[in-house]
C-alpha positions in Angstrom: 179.9 70.0 -167.0 181.9 72.9 -168.3 179.2 75.5 -167.7 178.7 74.6 -164.1 182.5 74.4 -163.5 182.8 77.9 -165.0 180.0 79.4 -163.0 180.6 78.0 -159.5 183.6 80.2 -158.7 181.5 83.2 -159.9 178.6 82.7 -157.4 179.9 85.6 -155.3 179.9 87.9 -158.3 176.4 86.7 -159.3 175.1 87.6 -155.8 176.8 91.0 -156.0 175.2 91.8 -159.4 171.7 90.9 -158.0 172.5 93.1 -154.9 173.5 96.0 -157.1 170.3 95.8 -159.2 168.1 95.6 -156.1 169.8 98.8 -154.7 168.4 100.6 -157.8 164.8 101.1 -156.6 162.7 101.0 -159.7 158.9 101.3 -159.2 156.9 101.2 -162.5 155.4 104.6 -161.9 158.7 106.5 -161.4 160.3 107.0 -164.8 163.3 108.9 -163.4 164.2 106.0 -161.1 163.6 103.3 -163.7 165.6 105.1 -166.3 168.5 105.4 -163.9 168.6 101.6 -163.7 168.1 101.4 -167.4 171.2 103.5 -168.0 173.2 101.3 -165.6 172.0 98.1 -167.3 172.8 99.6 -170.8 176.4 100.1 -169.7 176.5 96.6 -168.3 175.3 95.0 -171.5 177.6 97.2 -173.6 180.5 96.0 -171.5 179.3 92.5 -172.3 179.7 93.4 -176.1 176.0 93.7 -176.8 174.5 96.1 -179.3 172.1 98.1 -177.0 169.0 99.9 -178.2 166.8 101.9 -175.8 163.2 102.2 -176.8 161.9 105.5 -175.6 158.7 105.7 -173.5 157.0 108.9 -172.4 155.1 107.6 -169.4 157.3 104.7 -168.3 161.0 104.0 -168.2 162.7 103.4 -171.5 162.8 99.7 -172.6 166.2 98.0 -173.1 167.1 95.7 -176.0 170.5 94.1 -176.1 171.5 92.0 -179.2 174.3 89.4 -179.1 175.8 87.8 -182.2 176.0 84.1 -182.5 177.3 81.4 -184.8 174.2 79.7 -186.0 170.6 80.7 -186.9 167.5 80.6 -184.7 167.5 83.7 -182.6 166.5 83.3 -178.9 164.7 86.0 -177.0 165.4 86.3 -173.2 162.5 88.3 -171.9 162.0 90.2 -168.6 161.5 93.5 -166.9 163.2 95.8 -164.5 160.3 97.6 -163.0 159.0 96.5 -159.6 156.0 96.9 -157.4 158.0 98.5 -154.6 157.9 102.3 -153.9 161.0 104.4 -153.5 162.1 104.1 -149.9 161.2 100.5 -149.4 164.9 99.6 -148.9 164.7 101.3 -145.5 162.3 98.7 -144.2 163.5 95.8 -146.5 167.2 96.2 -146.8 169.2 93.9 -149.1 170.7 91.2 -147.0 172.1 87.7 -147.3 171.0 85.4 -144.6 170.1 81.7 -144.1 171.1 80.8 -147.6 168.9 83.5 -149.2 169.3 86.9 -150.7 166.5 89.2 -149.5 165.2 92.5 -150.8 162.5 94.3 -152.9 162.5 93.0 -156.4 165.2 90.4 -155.8 163.0 87.5 -157.0 160.7 89.5 -159.4 162.9 89.7 -161.3 166.3 91.2 -160.8 167.9 87.8 -160.2 166.6 86.8 -163.6 168.4 89.7 -165.2 171.6 88.5 -163.6 171.0 85.0 -165.0 170.8 86.4 -168.5 174.1 88.1 -168.2 176.0 85.2 -166.7 174.4 82.5 -169.0 175.7 84.5 -172.0 179.1 85.0 -170.4 179.4 81.3 -169.5 178.5 80.2 -173.0 181.0 82.5 -174.6 183.7 81.6 -172.1 183.3 77.8 -172.5 182.5 77.7 -176.2 184.3 80.7 -177.5 181.1 82.2 -178.9 177.3 81.9 -178.6 175.7 79.0 -180.5 173.0 81.3 -181.9 172.1 85.0 -181.8 170.5 86.1 -178.5 168.3 89.1 -177.9 167.6 90.4 -174.4 164.5 92.5 -173.9 163.9 94.2 -170.6 160.8 96.3 -170.3 159.8 98.8 -167.7 156.0 98.5 -167.4 155.3 94.7 -167.0 154.0 95.2 -163.5 151.4 97.6 -164.6 150.1 95.9 -167.8 152.9 96.5 -170.4 151.0 99.3 -172.0 154.0 100.9 -173.8 156.1 97.8 -174.3 153.7 95.2 -175.7 154.1 96.1 -179.4 157.9 96.1 -179.0 157.8 92.7 -177.3 155.6 91.3 -180.0 157.7 92.7 -182.9 161.0 91.4 -181.5 159.5 88.0 -180.6 158.3 87.5 -184.2 161.9 87.4 -185.3 162.8 84.7 -182.8 162.6 80.9 -182.7 161.9 80.7 -179.0 161.3 82.9 -176.0 162.6 82.2 -172.5 161.0 84.3 -169.8 163.2 85.0 -166.8 160.3 85.6 -164.4 160.8 83.6 -161.2 160.0 79.9 -161.1 157.0 78.6 -159.2 157.3 77.3 -155.7 160.2 75.9 -153.7 160.9 73.2 -156.3 161.4 75.8 -159.0 158.7 74.6 -161.4 158.6 76.1 -164.9 155.5 77.9 -166.0 153.8 76.3 -169.0 150.5 78.1 -168.6 149.4 81.4 -167.3 146.0 83.0 -167.1 144.9 85.9 -169.3 144.3 89.1 -167.4 141.9 91.9 -167.8 140.3 94.8 -166.0 136.7 96.0 -166.1 135.3 99.2 -164.7 131.6 99.3 -163.8 130.2 102.8 -163.5 126.7 103.5 -162.2 125.0 106.8 -162.9 122.2 107.7 -160.5 120.6 110.9 -159.4 121.6 113.2 -156.6 119.2 114.4 -153.9 119.2 115.6 -150.3 119.4 112.6 -148.1 117.2 114.1 -145.5 114.8 116.4 -147.3 114.2 114.5 -150.6 115.6 111.0 -150.3 113.0 109.5 -152.7 113.8 112.0 -155.4 117.3 110.6 -155.7 118.6 107.3 -157.3 121.4 106.0 -155.2 124.3 104.8 -157.5 126.0 103.1 -154.5 123.0 100.9 -153.8 122.6 100.0 -157.4 126.3 99.1 -157.6 125.8 96.9 -154.6 123.0 95.0 -156.4 125.3 94.4 -159.4 128.2 92.9 -157.6 126.4 89.6 -156.7 125.7 89.3 -160.4 129.4 89.8 -161.2 130.4 87.2 -158.6 128.4 84.6 -160.5 130.6 85.2 -163.6 133.3 83.2 -161.7 133.8 79.6 -162.8 136.6 78.1 -160.9 136.4 74.7 -162.7 137.1 76.5 -166.0 139.7 78.8 -164.5 137.6 82.0 -164.8 137.9 84.4 -161.8 136.6 87.9 -161.2 137.5 90.1 -158.2 135.9 93.4 -157.5 138.9 95.1 -156.0 138.3 98.9 -155.8 135.0 100.7 -155.1 134.3 104.4 -155.3 131.1 106.4 -154.9 129.3 109.3 -153.5 130.4 112.7 -152.3 128.9 113.3 -148.8 126.8 111.2 -146.4 123.9 113.7 -146.6 123.7 113.4 -150.5 122.1 110.5 -152.3 125.0 109.2 -154.4 124.8 110.1 -158.1 127.9 108.2 -159.1 129.6 104.9 -158.1 132.1 102.7 -159.7 133.9 99.4 -159.2 137.2 98.1 -160.7 137.2 94.4 -161.3 140.1 92.1 -162.0 139.2 89.3 -164.5 141.2 86.2 -165.4 140.7 83.4 -168.0 142.5 80.2 -168.8 141.8 80.2 -172.5 141.3 83.1 -175.0 138.1 81.4 -176.2 136.5 82.3 -172.9 137.1 86.1 -173.4 134.1 86.9 -175.6 131.6 85.2 -173.4 132.9 86.9 -170.3 132.9 90.2 -172.0 129.3 89.7 -173.0 128.3 89.1 -169.4 129.9 92.3 -168.2 128.4 94.3 -171.1 125.0 92.7 -170.3 124.7 94.2 -166.8 121.4 96.0 -166.5 120.3 98.4 -163.7 117.7 97.1 -161.3 116.7 100.6 -160.5 115.5 102.0 -163.8 116.4 105.5 -162.8 120.1 104.4 -162.9 122.2 103.6 -165.9 125.3 101.3 -166.1 128.4 101.8 -168.2 131.1 99.1 -168.5 134.6 99.7 -169.9 137.6 97.3 -170.2 138.3 93.8 -171.2 141.0 91.2 -171.4 144.3 93.0 -172.2 146.8 90.2 -171.6 145.9 86.9 -173.4 146.5 83.7 -171.6 149.7 81.7 -172.1 148.1 78.4 -173.1 150.0 75.1 -172.9 150.3 74.6 -176.6 152.3 71.9 -178.4 155.1 74.4 -178.8 155.2 75.2 -175.1 155.1 71.6 -174.2 158.0 70.8 -176.5 160.2 73.4 -174.9 159.3 72.0 -171.5 160.2 68.5 -172.5 163.6 69.8 -173.7 164.0 71.6 -170.3 163.2 68.4 -168.5 165.8 66.4 -170.4 168.4 69.1 -169.9 167.5 69.4 -166.3 167.9 65.7 -165.8 171.4 65.9 -167.2 172.1 68.6 -164.6 170.6 66.5 -161.8 167.5 68.7 -161.6 164.0 67.2 -161.5 161.9 69.9 -163.3 158.2 70.1 -163.0 155.7 72.4 -164.6 152.9 74.6 -163.3 149.9 76.6 -164.4 149.6 79.9 -162.5 147.1 82.7 -162.2 149.4 85.6 -162.8 150.3 87.0 -166.2 153.6 88.0 -167.7 154.9 89.3 -171.0 155.4 85.7 -172.1 151.6 85.7 -172.5 152.0 88.0 -175.5 154.7 85.9 -177.2 152.9 82.6 -176.6 149.7 84.1 -178.1 151.6 84.8 -181.3 152.5 81.1 -181.6 156.2 81.6 -180.6 157.4 78.7 -178.4 157.6 80.3 -175.0 158.8 78.9 -171.7 158.2 80.9 -168.6 159.5 80.7 -165.0 163.1 80.3 -166.1 164.3 82.7 -163.4 165.3 82.3 -159.8 164.0 80.0 -157.2 162.6 81.7 -154.1 159.5 83.0 -152.5 157.6 86.2 -151.6 157.3 88.0 -154.9 155.5 91.3 -154.1 155.7 90.5 -150.4 157.9 91.5 -147.5 159.6 88.1 -147.5 160.8 88.4 -151.1 164.0 86.3 -151.4 165.9 84.0 -153.7 167.8 80.8 -152.8 171.5 81.5 -153.3 172.5 77.9 -154.0 170.0 77.7 -156.9 171.5 80.7 -158.8 174.2 78.7 -160.5 172.0 75.7 -161.5 169.2 77.9 -162.9 171.8 80.0 -164.9 173.3 76.8 -166.3 169.8 75.6 -167.2 169.2 78.8 -169.2 172.6 78.5 -170.9 171.9 74.9 -171.9 168.5 75.8 -173.2 170.0 78.5 -175.5 172.2 75.7 -176.8 169.5 73.1 -177.2 166.5 74.7 -178.9 
């Protein structure tokens, strides 16, 4: 195939691009660092003859949009992010290295290799065809790892103008499964207000918020329904001021995940229905589902079937997976836009010290992306 023949000699350049991107440490909470990578990427996309727009963000890095012209209709959105979960300085303990057929480093899998695939898929199509078969928009946001607070509206607005969305988040597992379903994600904060008192002199005059919170957590645990794909996880607890003071305040931050948006209202009702067992205490609950699930709709299934057929032509046996994590593809799928996630690199260790991508899969996955741009 012409695309594969074109890209194989470029494998070294592909690895170097990923390496260069990883060397830009870009944690979500460091706007200066993320913007430095954004400026670099803007120059790279301009050099690739894209019309680049930077969407300003006050709290997070600026979001990058790159528009490429194409011959036909039916614009495609290539969606991703360039923020990572890794703090500045991680490269000292996790240096970028190539070893045992893999490229290792913080953010290499999630998802700087996916950004490289976007660039080289577009280049390969134009080099082998003379032009892109349809317009392509690349959107790279800077707050995906922390909830997409500032980018969600931008993502949804651009997606509404597109026929399909390919999310270049990493594939699932060593076989590189595509993601046709993702859970919806939310956060709840349970705050208990009690009454302070001296723990030694007047313990009965106080109402211990920590004790009351501890009574509520078994109730929260019962909100979980694994068969239906509903999970809750009390992950962070705070409370009290000193050991000799009956705690007047306590709180817990809870991660909540659902498989279908229809489950959101019932789960929310359960959280809002928490009542204090100690009547001297009061309970306040904030939060909710902020990232809708990517449900395996007919539109999603259709894209996967196309990918399976294209993959078979390339000698790839593609499978699909439903995963617990969310991505910005959740937003586009919830709008009814055909969305296929996990189109990125094959590897392991996202958010972990063994984060790596399989080098010999970079060309096939990039060819797959290019062919999908042609086919939809």
